[in-house]
C-alpha positions in Angstrom: 135.2 1.8 43.2 133.4 0.3 46.1 129.4 0.9 46.0 129.5 0.7 49.7 128.1 3.4 51.9 126.1 4.7 48.9 122.1 4.5 49.3 120.3 2.9 46.5 118.2 5.2 44.4 114.6 5.7 45.3 112.0 4.0 43.4 109.6 5.7 41.1 106.8 4.5 43.7 108.7 6.0 46.7 109.2 9.3 45.0 105.4 9.5 44.3 104.6 8.7 47.9 106.9 11.4 49.1 105.3 14.3 50.4 101.7 12.6 50.3 99.4 14.5 52.5 101.5 17.7 52.1 100.6 19.1 48.8 100.8 22.6 48.6 97.9 24.9 47.3 99.7 25.7 44.2 100.3 21.9 43.5 96.7 21.1 44.2 95.6 23.8 41.9 97.6 22.4 39.0 96.8 18.8 39.6 94.5 17.6 36.8 91.2 15.9 37.5 91.4 12.1 38.1 90.5 10.1 34.8 87.8 7.6 34.9 89.1 4.1 34.8 88.5 2.3 31.8 87.4 -1.4 32.1 89.1 -3.5 29.5 90.1 -2.6 26.2 86.3 -2.4 24.9 84.6 0.8 23.7 80.8 1.5 24.1 79.1 1.1 20.8 77.1 3.8 19.4 73.4 3.8 20.1 71.0 2.5 17.3 68.8 5.4 16.1 66.0 2.7 15.1 65.9 1.2 18.4 66.2 4.6 20.2 63.1 5.7 18.1 61.1 2.6 18.8 62.1 2.7 22.4 61.1 6.3 22.6 57.8 5.7 20.9 57.0 2.8 23.3 57.5 5.0 26.2 55.6 7.7 24.8 52.6 5.6 24.0 52.8 3.8 27.3 52.8 7.2 29.1 49.8 8.4 26.9 48.0 4.9 27.4 48.3 5.2 31.1 47.4 8.8 31.3 44.3 7.9 28.9 43.5 4.8 31.2 43.4 6.4 34.6 41.5 9.6 33.1 39.0 7.3 31.5 38.6 5.3 34.7 38.2 8.0 36.6 35.5 9.4 34.3 33.7 6.0 34.1 33.9 5.8 37.8 32.5 9.1 38.2 29.7 8.3 35.7 29.0 5.0 37.5 29.0 6.8 41.0 26.8 9.5 39.4 24.4 6.9 38.1 24.3 4.9 41.3 23.8 8.2 43.3 21.0 9.2 41.0 19.2 5.8 41.2 19.7 5.6 45.1 18.1 8.9 45.5 14.9 7.8 43.7 14.6 4.5 45.6 11.7 4.4 48.1 11.6 2.5 51.2 11.6 -1.2 50.3 8.2 -1.8 52.1 6.5 0.3 49.4 7.7 -1.6 46.4 6.8 -5.1 47.5 3.3 -5.3 45.5 4.1 -4.4 42.0 0.7 -5.4 40.4 -0.8 -2.9 38.0 -4.2 -4.7 38.4 -6.2 -6.5 41.2 -7.2 -9.8 41.6 -10.3 -11.9 42.3 -10.6 -14.6 44.6 -13.4 -17.0 44.2 -14.8 -18.8 47.4 -17.4 -21.7 47.2 -20.8 -21.7 49.0 -18.8 -22.8 52.1 -16.4 -20.1 52.0 -13.4 -21.8 50.7 -11.1 -20.5 48.1 -11.6 -22.7 44.8 -10.2 -20.2 42.1 -8.3 -17.0 41.4 -8.3 -14.8 38.5 -6.4 -11.7 37.8 -2.9 -10.9 39.2 -3.1 -12.5 42.4 -1.1 -11.3 45.6 -1.2 -13.5 48.4 0.3 -11.1 50.8 3.7 -9.7 51.8 6.5 -12.1 52.8 10.1 -11.5 53.7 13.3 -13.4 53.6 12.9 -14.2 57.3 9.2 -15.4 57.2 9.2 -17.7 54.2 10.4 -21.3 54.2 14.1 -21.5 54.2 13.9 -24.1 51.6 12.2 -21.8 49.2 14.8 -19.0 50.0 17.7 -21.4 49.6 16.2 -22.7 46.4 15.8 -19.5 45.0 19.4 -18.5 45.6 20.8 -22.0 44.3 18.9 -21.7 41.2 19.1 -17.9 40.4 22.3 -16.5 41.9 24.6 -18.7 44.1 27.0 -15.8 44.7 24.2 -13.4 45.9 25.7 -12.8 49.3 29.0 -12.0 47.8 28.5 -9.5 44.8 27.7 -5.8 44.8 24.8 -6.3 42.6 26.6 -7.1 39.5 28.6 -10.5 39.3 31.2 -10.3 36.8 32.2 -14.0 37.3 28.6 -14.9 36.4 28.5 -12.6 33.4 31.8 -14.1 32.0 30.4 -17.6 32.5 27.1 -16.6 30.7 28.9 -15.2 27.9 31.2 -18.2 27.6 28.2 -20.6 27.5 26.2 -18.5 24.9 29.4 -18.5 22.6 29.9 -22.4 23.1 26.1 -22.9 22.2 26.5 -20.8 19.0 24.7 -17.6 20.2 25.9 -14.2 20.5 27.3 -13.0 23.6 24.5 -11.5 25.1 21.8 -13.9 23.7 20.6 -16.6 25.9 22.1 -16.7 29.3 22.5 -13.3 30.8 24.4 -13.8 34.0 21.8 -11.5 35.9 21.9 -11.4 39.7 18.9 -11.6 41.8 19.5 -7.8 42.4 19.6 -7.2 38.6 16.4 -9.3 38.2 14.7 -7.4 41.0 15.8 -4.1 39.2 13.9 -5.5 36.2 10.8 -6.6 38.1 10.8 -2.8 39.5 11.3 -1.6 35.5 14.2 0.5 36.7 11.9 2.6 39.1 9.4 3.5 36.1 5.6 2.8 37.3 3.0 1.8 34.8 1.0 4.7 33.7 -2.2 4.1 31.7 -2.0 7.3 30.0 1.7 6.9 28.8 1.4 3.5 27.5 -1.1 2.0 25.0 -1.4 -1.2 26.8 -0.1 -2.8 30.0 1.5 -5.4 28.0 3.6 -2.7 25.9 4.9 -1.4 29.3 6.0 -4.7 30.5 7.6 -5.6 27.1 9.6 -2.2 27.5 10.7 -3.5 31.0 12.0 -6.9 29.5 14.1 -5.3 26.9 17.6 -6.9 26.8 19.5 -4.2 24.8 23.1 -3.3 25.8 21.9 0.3 27.3 19.1 -1.3 29.1 21.6 -3.7 30.8 23.8 -0.9 31.7 21.1 1.0 33.4 20.0 -2.2 35.1 23.5 -2.7 36.5 23.5 0.7 37.8 20.2 0.3 39.3 21.1 -2.9 40.9 24.3 -1.3 42.5 22.1 1.3 44.0 19.7 -1.1 45.4 22.7 -2.9 47.0 23.6 0.4 48.6 20.2 1.4 49.6 18.9 -2.1 50.9 20.1 -5.1 52.6 20.5 -8.6 50.9 17.6 -9.8 52.7 15.4 -6.7 51.8 16.3 -7.2 48.1 15.5 -10.9 48.5 12.2 -10.0 50.0 11.3 -7.6 47.0 12.2 -10.3 44.5 10.1 -12.9 46.4 7.2 -10.7 46.5 7.1 -9.4 43.0 8.3 -12.4 41.0 5.6 -13.9 38.7 5.3 -17.6 39.2 2.8 -18.8 36.8 -0.9 -19.4 37.2 -1.6 -15.9 37.7 0.3 -15.8 40.9 2.6 -12.9 41.8 5.0 -13.6 44.6 5.8 -16.6 46.8 3.0 -16.2 49.1 0.3 -16.3 46.1 2.1 -19.3 44.4 2.2 -21.5 47.5 -1.5 -20.9 48.0 -2.2 -21.2 44.4 -0.4 -24.6 43.9 -0.1 -26.1 47.3 -2.9 -24.7 49.4 -0.6 -23.7 52.1 1.4 -20.7 53.2 4.9 -19.7 51.9 6.3 -20.1 55.3 5.2 -24.1 55.4 6.8 -25.1 52.0 8.8 -28.6 52.0 12.1 -28.8 49.9 10.3 -30.3 47.0 7.5 -27.5 47.1 10.3 -24.7 47.3 12.3 -26.5 44.5 9.3 -26.4 42.3 8.4 -22.7 43.0 12.1 -21.7 42.5 12.1 -23.7 39.2 9.1 -21.7 37.9 11.2 -18.4 37.8 12.9 -19.3 34.8 9.8 -19.8 32.6 6.8 -19.5 34.9 4.0 -20.0 32.3 5.6 -22.8 30.4 6.9 -24.6 33.8 3.5 -24.0 35.7 2.5 -27.1 37.5 -1.1 -26.6 36.6 0.0 -26.5 32.9 2.4 -29.6 33.0 3.0 -31.2 36.3 5.5 -33.7 35.0 7.8 -30.8 33.4 7.6 -28.8 36.6 8.6 -31.8 38.6 11.6 -32.4 36.3 12.8 -28.9 36.6 12.3 -29.1 40.6 14.5 -32.2 40.5 17.4 -30.1 39.0 16.9 -27.6 41.6 16.9 -30.1 44.2 20.2 -31.2 43.0 21.7 -27.8 42.8 20.7 -27.2 46.6 22.6 -30.3 47.5 25.6 -29.4 45.6 25.8 -26.0 47.3 25.1 -27.5 50.7 21.6 -26.5 51.3 20.4 -30.0 51.6 22.1 -33.0 52.8 22.2 -36.1 50.6 19.5 -37.6 52.5 17.1 -34.6 52.4 17.8 -34.4 48.7 16.8 -37.9 48.0 13.6 -37.7 50.2 12.6 -34.7 48.1 13.3 -36.4 45.0 11.4 -39.5 46.2 8.5 -37.5 47.0 8.0 -34.7 44.5 5.5 -31.8 45.3 1.8 -32.5 44.5 -0.8 -30.1 43.7 -3.7 -29.1 45.9 -7.1 -30.0 45.1 -7.9 -26.5 43.9 -4.9 -26.2 41.7 -6.0 -29.8 40.3 -9.4 -28.5 39.4 -7.5 -25.7 37.1 -8.8 -22.8 39.0 -12.5 -23.4 39.1 -12.9 -24.1 35.3 -16.1 -23.5 33.5 -17.7 -22.3 36.6 -15.2 -19.5 37.4 -15.2 -18.4 33.9 -18.9 -17.9 33.8 -19.0 -16.1 37.2 -16.3 -13.7 35.9 -18.1 -13.2 32.5 -21.4 -12.5 34.2 -20.0 -10.0 36.7 -19.4 -6.5 35.7 -15.9 -5.9 34.3 -14.9 -3.1 36.7 -15.2 -5.7 39.4 -13.4 -8.5 37.8 -11.5 -8.3 34.5 -10.6 -4.5 34.9 -10.3 -4.2 38.7 -7.5 -2.3 40.2 -8.6 -3.6 43.7 -8.5 -7.2 45.3 -12.0 -8.5 45.2 -13.5 -11.5 47.0 -16.4 -13.1 45.5 -18.6 -15.7 47.2 -20.3 -18.0 44.9 -23.1 -20.7 44.8 -20.6 -23.4 43.9 -20.7 -26.8 45.7 -17.6 -28.5 45.0 -19.1 -31.9 46.2 -21.6 -31.5 43.1 -19.2 -30.3 40.8 -17.2 -33.5 41.6 -20.3 -35.5 41.2 -21.2 -34.0 37.7 -17.4 -34.5 36.4 -17.3 -38.1 37.9 -20.7 -38.8 36.0 -19.6 -37.4 32.8 -16.4 -39.2 32.8 -18.1 -42.4 33.8 -20.5 -42.6 30.9 -18.2 -41.7 28.2 -15.8 -44.3 29.6 -18.3 -47.0 29.7 -21.0 -46.3 27.2 -19.3 -44.1 24.4 -17.4 -45.7 21.7 -13.6 -44.8 22.2 -12.4 -42.0 19.8 -15.7 -40.4 19.9 -15.6 -36.5 19.6 -19.2 -36.1 20.8 -19.3 -33.6 23.6 -21.7 -33.0 26.7 -22.5 -30.5 29.1 -24.0 -30.4 32.8 -25.6 -27.7 34.9 -27.0 -28.4 38.6 -28.9 -25.6 40.3 -31.1 -25.1 43.2 -34.9 -24.1 42.5 -34.2 -20.4 43.0 -31.6 -20.4 40.3 -28.4 -21.0 42.3 -25.9 -22.9 40.1 -24.2 -25.4 42.0 -22.2 -27.2 39.4 -21.2 -26.5 35.7 -19.4 -28.8 33.0 -19.0 -27.1 29.9 -17.4 -30.2 28.0 -15.5 -33.3 28.3 -12.3 -31.9 29.4 -13.5 -31.0 32.7 -10.4 -29.3 34.3 -9.6 -26.3 32.0 -10.3 -22.5 32.1 -10.7 -20.2 29.4 -12.2 -22.4 26.9 -15.6 -22.7 24.9 -18.2 -23.5 27.5 -21.1 -25.6 25.9 -23.3 -25.0 29.0 -23.5 -21.2 28.6 -22.3 -20.4 24.9 -23.6 -23.2 22.8 -27.1 -22.5 21.5 -28.6 -25.6 20.2 -32.1 -26.7 19.3 -34.2 -28.0 22.2 -36.3 -30.5 20.3 -38.9 -32.0 22.6 -37.2 -30.6 25.9 -39.4 -27.4 25.0 -42.7 -29.2 25.2 -43.2 -28.5 28.9 -43.7 -24.9 28.1 -46.4 -25.9 25.4 -48.3 -28.0 28.3 -47.5 -25.2 31.0 -49.4 -22.8 28.8 -52.3 -25.1 28.3 -52.5 -26.1 32.1 -52.3 -22.3 33.0 -55.2 -21.6 30.5 -57.5 -24.5 32.0 -56.4 -27.8 30.5 -56.3 -30.9 32.8 -53.6 -33.4 32.5 -56.4 -36.0 32.0 -57.8 -34.3 29.2 -58.1 -36.2 25.8 -56.5 -35.5 22.7 -56.1 -37.3 19.4 -52.8 -38.2 18.0 -53.4 -38.6 14.2 -51.8 -37.4 10.8 -51.9 -33.7 10.9 -51.0 -31.2 8.0 -50.8 -27.3 8.6 -50.7 -24.9 5.6 -48.1 -22.4 6.5 -48.4 -19.1 4.4 -45.2 -18.7 2.2 -43.8 -22.1 3.0 -46.8 -24.5 1.9 -48.1 -27.5 3.8 -46.4 -29.1 6.7 -46.8 -32.3 8.4 -45.4 -33.2 11.7 -44.6 -36.9 12.5 -43.9 -38.7 15.7 -40.3 -40.1 16.5 -41.9 -43.7 16.0 -43.7 -42.7 12.8 -47.1 -44.2 14.2 -50.0 -42.6 15.9 -51.4 -43.3 19.4 -54.9 -42.4 18.7 -57.0 -40.8 21.5 -54.6 -40.2 24.5 -54.7 -38.1 27.6 -52.3 -35.2 27.9 -50.2 -36.8 30.2 -49.9 -40.0 28.1 -48.9 -37.7 25.1 -46.4 -35.8 27.3 -44.9 -38.9 28.7 -44.4 -40.6 25.4 -43.2 -37.3 23.9 -45.7 -37.4 21.0 -45.3 -34.6 18.6 -48.8 -34.2 16.8 -50.4 -33.6 20.1 -47.9 -30.9 21.2 -48.6 -29.1 18.0 -52.4 -29.3 18.2 -52.2 -27.8 21.8 -49.9 -25.2 20.8 -52.1 -24.2 18.1 -55.2 -24.4 20.3 -53.7 -22.2 23.2 -51.9 -19.8 20.5 -48.4 -19.7 19.5 -47.9 -16.3 21.1 -49.0 -17.7 24.5 -46.4 -20.3 24.3 -43.8 -18.0 23.4 -44.8 -15.6 26.2 -44.6 -18.5 28.7 -41.4 -19.7 27.5 -39.7 -16.2 27.5 -41.1 -15.5 31.0 -39.5 -18.6 32.3 -36.3 -17.4 30.8 -35.8 -18.8 27.3 -34.3 -15.6 26.0 -33.3 -17.0 22.5 -35.4 -15.9 19.4 -38.3 -18.3 19.5 -39.8 -19.8 16.3 -42.8 -18.1 15.0 -44.3 -21.0 13.1 -46.0 -24.2 14.4 -42.6 -26.0 14.5 -42.4 -24.0 17.8 -44.0 -26.7 19.8 -41.3 -29.3 18.7 -38.3 -27.1 20.0 -37.2 -25.6 16.5 -35.9 -22.6 18.7 -32.3 -22.7 19.9 -31.5 -22.2 23.7 -28.6 -22.7 26.0 -28.4 -25.4 28.5 -28.2 -22.8 31.3 -31.2 -21.1 30.2 -33.0 -24.5 29.9 -32.1 -25.7 33.3 -33.3 -22.3 34.9 -36.6 -22.4 33.0 -37.2 -25.9 34.6 -36.2 -24.6 37.9 -39.2 -22.1 37.6 -41.5 -25.2 37.0 -40.0 -26.7 40.3 -40.4 -23.6 42.3 -44.2 -23.4 41.7 -44.4 -21.4 38.6 -42.0 -18.5 39.0 -39.1 -17.3 36.6 -35.6 -17.8 37.7 -32.5 -15.9 36.8 -29.6 -18.3 37.1 -26.7 -17.0 39.2 -23.4 -17.8 40.6 -22.5 -14.8 42.8 -23.6 -14.5 46.2 -21.4 -11.8 47.5 -19.0 -9.4 46.0 -16.8 -7.2 48.4 -13.2 -5.7 48.2 -10.6 -7.8 50.2 -10.6 -6.5 53.7 -13.7 -4.7 53.6 -16.8 -6.1 55.7 -19.5 -4.5 53.6 -20.7 -6.2 50.2 -20.6 -4.3 47.0 -22.9 -6.7 45.5 -25.4 -8.9 47.5 -27.5 -11.7 46.0 -28.6 -13.7 48.9 -32.3 -13.0 48.1 -31.7 -15.6 45.2 -32.9 -15.5 41.7 -36.4 -16.3 41.7 -38.5 -13.6 39.7 -42.1 -12.9 38.8 -44.8 -15.6 38.7 -45.3 -17.0 35.1 -48.0 -19.8 35.7 -50.2 -20.6 38.7 -48.7 -22.8 41.2 -51.6 -25.3 40.6 -50.7 -25.5 37.0 -46.9 -25.8 37.8 -47.8 -28.8 40.3 -49.8 -30.4 37.6 -46.8 -30.2 35.1 -44.7 -31.7 37.5 -46.9 -34.7 37.8 -46.7 -35.1 34.2 -43.1 -34.7 34.0 -42.6 -37.4 36.8 -44.6 -39.8 34.7 -41.9 -39.1 31.8 -39.3 -40.5 34.3 -41.2 -43.3 35.9 -43.2 -44.6 32.9 -42.1 -42.7 29.8 -39.3 -41.8 27.6 -37.2 -40.8 30.4 -37.1 -44.1 32.4 -33.1 -44.3 32.3 -32.8 -41.2 34.3 -34.9 -42.7 37.2 -33.4 -42.6 40.8 -33.9 -45.7 43.0 -34.7 -43.9 46.2 -36.6 -40.9 45.3 -39.0 -39.4 42.9 -37.6 -37.6 39.9 -39.4 -35.5 37.0 -38.0 -34.3 33.7 -38.3 -34.2 29.9 -36.2 -35.7 27.0 -35.3 -34.0 23.9 -34.0 -35.1 20.6 -33.7 -32.7 17.6 -34.1 -33.4 13.8 -31.4 -35.9 12.8 -30.3 -36.2 16.3 -27.9 -33.4 16.1 -28.9 -32.6 19.9 -30.0 -34.8 22.7 -31.2 -33.3 26.1 -32.6 -34.4 29.3 -33.5 -31.9 31.9 -35.3 -32.7 35.1 -35.4 -32.3 38.8 -35.8 -34.0 42.3 -37.5 -32.0 45.1 -34.0 -30.6 45.8 -32.1 -29.9 42.8 -32.7 -29.3 39.0 -30.0 -30.7 36.5 -29.7 -30.3 32.8 -27.8 -32.3 30.2 -26.9 -31.9 26.6 -25.0 -34.0 24.2 -24.1 -33.6 20.8 -21.1 -32.6 18.4 -19.7 -29.2 18.0 -20.0 -29.1 14.2 -23.6 -30.5 14.1 -22.7 -34.0 13.3 -25.8 -36.2 13.9 -25.4 -38.6 16.9 -25.4 -42.2 16.3 -28.1 -44.1 18.1 -28.5 -41.3 20.6 -31.7 -39.9 21.8 -32.5 -37.7 25.0 -33.9 -40.7 26.7 -30.5 -42.6 26.2 -26.9 -41.3 27.3 -28.2 -37.6 28.4 -30.6 -39.5 30.8 -28.1 -41.9 31.9 -25.4 -39.0 32.6 -28.3 -37.0 34.5 -29.0 -40.3 36.6 -25.3 -40.7 37.3 -25.0 -37.0 38.2 -28.1 -36.9 40.6 -27.5 -40.1 42.0 -24.0 -38.7 43.2 -25.6 -35.3 44.2 -28.3 -36.9 46.5 -26.1 -39.5 48.1 -26.3 -38.0 51.5 -29.7 -36.3 51.4 -32.9 -37.9 52.6 -35.5 -38.4 50.1 -38.3 -35.9 49.6 -41.6 -36.1 47.6 -42.0 -33.9 44.6 -44.3 -31.1 44.9 -46.7 -32.4 42.4 -50.6 -32.3 42.1 -52.1 -35.5 40.9 -55.2 -35.6 38.7 -57.2 -37.3 41.6 -56.7 -34.3 43.7 -58.6 -32.1 41.5 -62.2 -32.4 40.3 -62.3 -34.2 36.9 -62.6 -32.1 33.6 -65.5 -33.0 31.2 -64.3 -35.7 28.8 -62.7 -34.2 25.7 -62.4 -37.4 23.8 -63.2 -37.5 20.1 -63.9 -34.7 17.7 -66.6 -33.0 20.1 -64.3 -33.1 23.0 -61.7 -31.3 20.7 -64.3 -28.8 19.6 -65.3 -28.2 23.3 -61.7 -28.0 24.3 -61.2 -25.2 21.5 -63.9 -23.4 22.9 -62.9 -23.6 26.5 -59.3 -22.6 25.3 -60.6 -19.8 23.5 -62.5 -18.6 26.2 -59.5 -19.0 28.6 -57.3 -17.0 26.0 -60.0 -14.3 26.0 -60.1 -14.1 29.8 -56.3 -13.9 29.9 -56.4 -11.0 27.3 -58.8 -9.2 29.7 -56.9 -9.8 32.6 -53.8 -8.3 30.9 -55.7 -5.3 29.7 -57.7 -4.3 32.8 -55.1 -5.8 35.5 -57.7 -8.1 36.8 -56.5 -10.9 39.3 
């Protein structure tokens, strides 16, 4: 059979396609859900329960940590915010916290009204970041906090760097470098807002030590306070607080005080080298203070200058110029803040006006800085040219006016020091023959005459309880019959003892005490030979009493004391230090004549001045442990002492030797610009001659005359007769 005309059978695909889109509802209802197409022939492996557990645990821990972290972060942020807000609320206007001293300062002026010294906590006045020299401001930022303008009070980068340095140097992370910003340092200076209360703290030092604590808790509080300051104040205001409150050594608080203290100029005029030196002090103000070690301070300043150049505050040329010309101290700073004289003025003024003052005090003194330099140069010259190298001998000098105004004071060979032992005011030494003027002053007051005769011969005095005592002259010989003037100018011991015994030791003691020798005076006959002790200041003041005509003198250095800013004086010594009369003016003038002979013809010839009259007295104690020369011109009185602190005897030195030469060099310089004036002395020819007192009969008449004079003096004292 043929297959023609027959349709080929339909393919299965054709049958599946037939009726597509025309499915009945019944068919659709029976149609099974489409199966997911399998990809390949692999089956999904069953999940490992261990991995599933670890993954679940990790996810849980992650969720827990995240939840804990954001909660802790939120709590910390709230605590920080609360702390900052608390400190912010306690911060006063920044103008009120620029001066942070607990005590006041003392500014000392010389007789010309120029500042020569400071004491206490000196505050030179308020400065701001805009008014100080830009070199100082830039030096502080470059040295202390180069990201000062960028951070919010705390510098994490700086802290991380400090920890790294500490660890690399073998210290703990918080030991050594702290990474503190200027703002944090200011917070520490403010003691986190806690003011000093004397009732709450045992001492101010304890309060300051508490403020400087570096515990972790303290650091955290400091950071909060710093951030509060950043919120409250501008960057320039914070820098202004820092520049005013920072201690910069030498008793100077703040930039202005330091600039005046070290360079004698305001902070606005500081050169780059000076600004760098002050900024360098902030690290260790006491150790680096230029008045303590100028070379070390300059080395630190050089480091600061290089930092300023690296950070673009100085050009290379400016930096090289600053390094080539380092900062130099002012004359006042070189003088170590007044030295011995300033120490003496401070110690002789009531403490509530000086050491314990809470106010700023200004004291005008009697100091003449030209005379001070003269004394210092004279001492240096003699020790360099006349004293063997390596000698530990010491010397002291006092120069004063006839009314007791102290013009210069040197308390030891190291002239530019403060706060050390002052041999001019604190050392009590035997006076030797320098005491004899008071023996002769007593005699002249009681009627003796410079030309009266007395015999220099062996003498023995029986001292009850001690036995016989036989004084000797320095030369171990005897001059025989001599005038009082001759005995005095040659410093003969036996005539001095005789006169003292004749006029009465108590009278000698009283005259010496009235002239200002306040030390306990010897009770025995050795009183006449200077067995008693005294200070150089007392002796010089007593000689001033002779120069002024016989009136006592109280040495003084304070002319006027007032509070800073006040016109009225709290203490006024403008009337001088002359007190009551001790001996008659005629007797004083006769004594000056005798003392002039000591210089022109006697033991004090090395003290003689080439262009003017001078008078004085030498003094050498037993075994030459002390050597003195005290004397005067018509203008000034000066005293010189020389010896060892441990009482070692001087080798070949007497009062007429090196002390007289120091006196000569001092007074030559003091009088360099003064016209010569004659001494106020009374020569014997200007007075009617007394009866001859030579020989034993003369001595008996002298004793009778003295007895009558003593009786007359006693009657005067009892009945007040003039």
